[in-house]
C-alpha positions in Angstrom: 0.0 0.0 0.0 1.3 3.4 -1.0 2.0 6.0 1.8 0.2 8.7 -0.2 -2.1 8.3 -3.3 -3.4 11.4 -5.1 -6.2 10.7 -7.6 -7.6 13.3 -10.0 -6.9 16.2 -7.7 -8.5 19.4 -8.9 -8.1 23.0 -7.6 -9.6 25.8 -9.7 -9.8 29.4 -8.5 -12.7 31.6 -9.3 -11.9 34.8 -11.3 -13.8 37.4 -13.4 -12.5 35.6 -16.5 -13.6 32.2 -15.4 -12.0 29.3 -13.6 -8.2 29.5 -13.1 -7.0 25.9 -13.6 -4.2 25.8 -11.1 -4.3 22.0 -10.5 -6.2 20.1 -13.2 -6.8 16.3 -12.5 -3.3 15.5 -11.1 -2.6 11.9 -9.9 0.5 10.4 -8.4 1.7 8.5 -5.4 4.5 8.4 -2.8 5.1 4.7 -2.5 6.6 4.2 0.9 8.9 5.0 3.7 12.1 6.9 2.7 10.9 7.7 -0.8 11.4 11.3 -2.1 9.1 12.4 -5.0 10.1 15.5 -6.9 7.5 17.8 -8.5 9.2 20.1 -11.0 8.0 22.8 -13.4 8.2 26.5 -14.2 6.6 29.3 -12.2 2.9 29.1 -12.7 2.8 25.3 -13.3 0.6 24.7 -10.2 3.2 23.3 -7.8 2.4 25.6 -4.8 -1.3 25.3 -5.5 -0.9 21.5 -5.3 0.7 21.9 -1.9 -2.3 24.0 -0.7 -4.7 21.4 -2.1 -2.9 18.6 -0.2 -2.8 20.5 3.0 -6.4 21.7 2.7 -5.4 25.4 2.9 -6.5 26.9 -0.4 -7.4 30.6 -0.6 -11.0 31.7 -0.3 -11.8 32.1 -4.0 -12.3 28.4 -4.8 -14.2 27.4 -7.9 -13.6 23.7 -7.8 -11.8 21.5 -5.2 -12.2 17.8 -5.8 -10.4 14.5 -6.1 -9.1 12.0 -3.6 -6.0 12.1 -1.4 -5.4 8.8 0.4 -2.9 8.7 3.3 -2.1 5.2 4.6 -5.3 3.9 3.2 -7.5 6.7 4.6 -9.1 9.3 2.4 -8.4 12.7 3.9 -9.8 15.3 1.6 -13.4 14.8 2.5 -13.0 14.3 6.3 -14.2 17.1 8.6 -11.7 20.0 8.9 -11.4 19.6 12.7 -10.4 15.9 12.2 -7.9 16.8 9.5 -6.4 19.5 11.8 -6.3 17.2 14.8 -5.1 14.0 13.2 -3.4 14.8 9.9 -1.9 18.3 9.6 1.6 18.4 11.2 1.2 15.0 12.8 1.0 12.9 9.6 1.9 15.5 6.9 4.1 18.6 7.7 5.1 21.3 5.2 7.9 23.8 4.9 6.6 26.6 2.7 8.6 28.7 0.3 10.1 31.6 2.3 9.4 29.8 5.6 12.5 31.3 7.1 10.7 34.6 7.2 7.8 33.2 9.1 9.3 33.2 12.6 8.2 35.6 15.4 11.1 38.0 15.9 10.6 38.3 19.6 10.4 34.6 20.6 13.4 32.4 21.0 14.0 29.7 18.4 13.6 26.8 20.8 10.2 28.0 21.9 9.0 28.4 18.3 10.2 25.0 17.3 8.3 23.4 20.1 5.2 25.5 19.7 3.0 22.8 18.1 4.2 20.1 20.5 3.2 22.2 23.4 -0.1 23.0 21.9 -0.8 19.3 21.3 0.5 18.5 24.8 3.0 16.1 23.2 5.8 17.0 25.5 6.3 17.5 29.3 7.9 20.7 30.5 11.0 19.0 31.9 11.8 17.5 28.4 11.4 20.7 26.4 15.0 21.7 26.0 16.2 18.1 25.4 13.7 17.5 22.6 14.3 20.8 21.0 18.1 20.3 21.0 17.6 16.8 19.5 15.6 18.4 16.6 18.1 21.1 16.1 21.0 18.6 15.9 19.0 16.5 13.3 19.1 19.5 10.9 22.7 20.5 11.7 22.2 23.3 14.2 24.1 23.7 17.5 22.5 23.5 21.0 22.9 27.3 21.6 20.4 27.9 18.7 17.7 27.1 21.2 18.3 30.5 23.0 18.8 32.6 20.0 16.3 34.9 18.2 15.5 34.7 14.5 17.5 37.9 13.6 20.6 36.2 15.0 20.5 33.4 12.4 21.5 33.4 8.8 19.0 32.5 6.1 20.3 29.0 5.9 20.1 28.5 9.6 16.5 29.7 9.7 15.5 27.4 6.9 17.0 24.5 8.9 15.1 25.6 11.9 11.9 25.6 9.8 12.6 22.0 8.9 13.2 21.1 12.5 9.8 22.7 13.4 8.1 20.6 10.7 9.7 17.5 12.2 8.5 18.2 15.8 5.5 15.8 15.7 7.4 13.1 13.7 5.3 13.2 10.5 5.2 10.4 8.0 5.5 12.8 5.0 7.4 16.1 4.8 6.4 18.5 2.0 9.0 21.0 1.0 7.9 23.9 -1.3 10.9 25.4 -2.9 12.9 25.2 0.3 16.2 26.5 -1.2 14.9 29.1 -3.6 16.0 32.1 -1.6 19.4 30.8 -0.6 22.8 31.0 -2.4 24.3 27.9 -4.0 26.6 26.9 -1.1 23.8 27.1 1.4 21.5 25.2 -1.0 24.0 22.4 -0.9 24.0 22.3 2.9 20.2 22.2 3.0 20.1 19.4 0.5 22.7 17.4 2.5 20.4 17.8 5.6 17.4 16.5 3.6 19.3 13.5 2.3 20.5 12.7 5.8 16.9 12.8 7.1 15.8 10.6 4.3 18.5 8.0 5.0 18.6 8.1 8.8 14.9 8.5 9.6 13.3 6.9 6.6 11.4 10.1 6.1 9.3 10.3 3.0 9.3 13.7 1.1 7.4 15.6 -1.5 10.0 18.0 -2.9 8.7 20.9 -4.9 11.2 22.8 -7.1 11.8 24.5 -10.4 15.4 23.2 -10.3 15.8 19.8 -12.0 19.4 19.5 -10.8 18.2 19.7 -7.1 15.5 17.2 -7.7 18.0 14.8 -9.3 20.1 15.0 -6.2 17.4 13.9 -3.8 14.4 12.3 -5.5 13.7 8.7 -6.4 10.9 9.5 -8.7 9.8 12.7 -10.5 6.6 14.4 -11.6 6.9 17.1 -14.3 4.0 19.7 -14.2 3.0 22.2 -16.8 0.0 24.6 -16.7 -1.7 22.7 -13.9 -1.3 19.3 -15.5 1.0 16.3 -15.0 3.2 16.1 -18.1 5.6 13.3 -17.3 5.9 10.8 -14.4 8.4 8.1 -13.6 11.6 7.2 -11.8 14.4 9.8 -11.7 16.4 7.7 -14.1 13.5 7.4 -16.6 12.6 11.1 -16.5 16.2 12.5 -16.5 17.9 10.0 -18.8 15.1 9.1 -21.1 12.6 11.9 -21.2 9.5 11.1 -23.2 7.7 14.5 -23.2 9.0 17.4 -25.3 8.5 19.8 -22.4 10.8 17.7 -20.1 13.4 17.5 -22.9 13.2 21.3 -23.2 13.7 21.7 -19.4 16.7 19.4 -19.4 18.3 21.2 -22.4 18.2 24.4 -20.4 20.6 23.0 -17.8 24.3 24.0 -18.2 26.5 20.9 -18.6 30.1 20.4 -17.3 30.8 18.1 -20.2 29.7 18.1 -23.8 29.6 20.7 -26.6 25.9 21.5 -26.5 25.0 24.9 -25.1 22.0 25.3 -22.9 19.0 27.1 -24.3 15.8 28.6 -22.8 12.4 27.1 -23.3 10.9 29.4 -25.9 7.8 31.4 -25.2 5.9 31.8 -21.9 3.6 29.5 -19.9 -0.1 29.8 -20.9 -2.7 31.8 -19.0 -4.3 29.3 -16.6 -7.6 31.1 -17.0 -7.5 30.6 -20.7 -5.3 27.7 -21.6 -4.8 27.0 -25.3 -7.0 24.4 -27.1 -5.5 21.0 -27.5 -2.2 20.2 -25.8 -1.3 23.1 -23.4 2.4 23.0 -24.4 1.8 23.0 -28.2 2.4 26.8 -28.7 5.9 26.3 -27.4 6.6 22.8 -28.6 9.2 22.2 -31.3 7.7 18.7 -32.1 4.0 19.6 -32.4 1.6 18.1 -35.0 -1.8 19.0 -36.2 -3.6 16.9 -33.6 -1.7 18.7 -30.8 -3.5 22.0 -31.7 -7.0 20.6 -31.2 -7.0 17.7 -28.8 -5.5 17.5 -25.3 -3.5 14.2 -25.0 -4.1 11.8 -22.1 -1.2 10.3 -20.1 0.4 7.5 -22.2 2.4 4.7 -20.6 5.8 4.6 -22.3 7.5 2.1 -20.1 7.0 0.3 -16.8 5.9 3.1 -14.4 6.8 5.8 -16.9 4.1 8.1 -18.3 4.0 11.1 -20.7 1.3 13.5 -21.8 2.2 13.6 -25.5 0.5 12.5 -28.7 3.9 11.3 -30.0 3.6 8.5 -27.4 0.0 7.5 -28.4 -1.3 6.9 -31.9 0.7 8.0 -34.9 0.5 11.8 -35.2 -1.3 13.4 -38.0 0.8 15.6 -40.3 -0.5 19.1 -40.7 
C-alpha cells in the first residue's frame, strides 16, 4: 500500500474571466517510507497550489476543489476540517513553505518556536522541552545554543534548517518542501540538500520535494513528476525522466541546464507559460513545442504509458501523429 495516493486532484480558482485551472486532474503516489518524490515545473505550473490542495489550505476564491487524497489507506480530503487539523496536519503531513525562514516571530526564542506545536498538542512534558528541541536542532545540523537565539541572530540557511526542525517536531510520515532553497545561495542550498538527504536515510522520512530546479530534484528524488499549466506532463523514476525523457517539455527543461561536459550549449524554453484562466485548445504545451503536429492544436492528450511506471502526456507516445 502506498503511503500517499493522489487521484484526479483538482483545484480551480474563481476569477472574473472564469476558472483558473491551477491544479487540473493530477494523480501520483508516494510509495513508501524513505521515498522522495520530486515535483518540478516552471513558475505558474501549479506546484504551490498542489501543496495547498494537499494540506487543505486553499485561498477563499475556490471554484472547484475535488479528487481523492489517500494517506495510509485513509481518504483525507473529505473528512471534517477539525479531524484533519487534529489527526493529519503536522502529525502525519508537515510542510515547509517557500520563504518559511521569514515566518518566525522575531521576539520569541527559536527553541520555543520549534516546540510551539508540540506544546499545543501536549505532546511534551515541560521537563523535556529543551532536550527534545536540542535533538531536533541537531538533526538539521544546528548547534545547541540555537535554542536560546532569536531569528535575527540566524542566517537565512540556519532559519531554513530551523523551519525544517519545526516541521519534524511531531514526527510526521510525510514532509512536503515547497521550494525550500529558492532564496538561498548555492553553497547554502548544498548544505540544506545534505540535511534532507541525511533525514531521508537516517529517519526513513518520505518527502514531496517541490522545485523548479531539475538539478536539485535529481540529487534527492527517487521519482519525478513534471508539471505544466496545472497538468502532470511526465511521471516516472528519476532515471527514466532524467535519462530518457519522453515528453517534449521535459526535454526542453533538461536542455536548459548547463553541462560540465559536452559541446551542446543550454537554451531557454521558448515562449511563456499559458494563461491558466484561458489555456490553449489542445495540448497546453503546443504553442511552445518544437515537435507539435496538427492533432496537438485541437485535442488534449491523455497520459500514455511509455515504459514500466513511466508516463508522458504527448501524442507522440500514443497513436501515430497526423501531419498538418
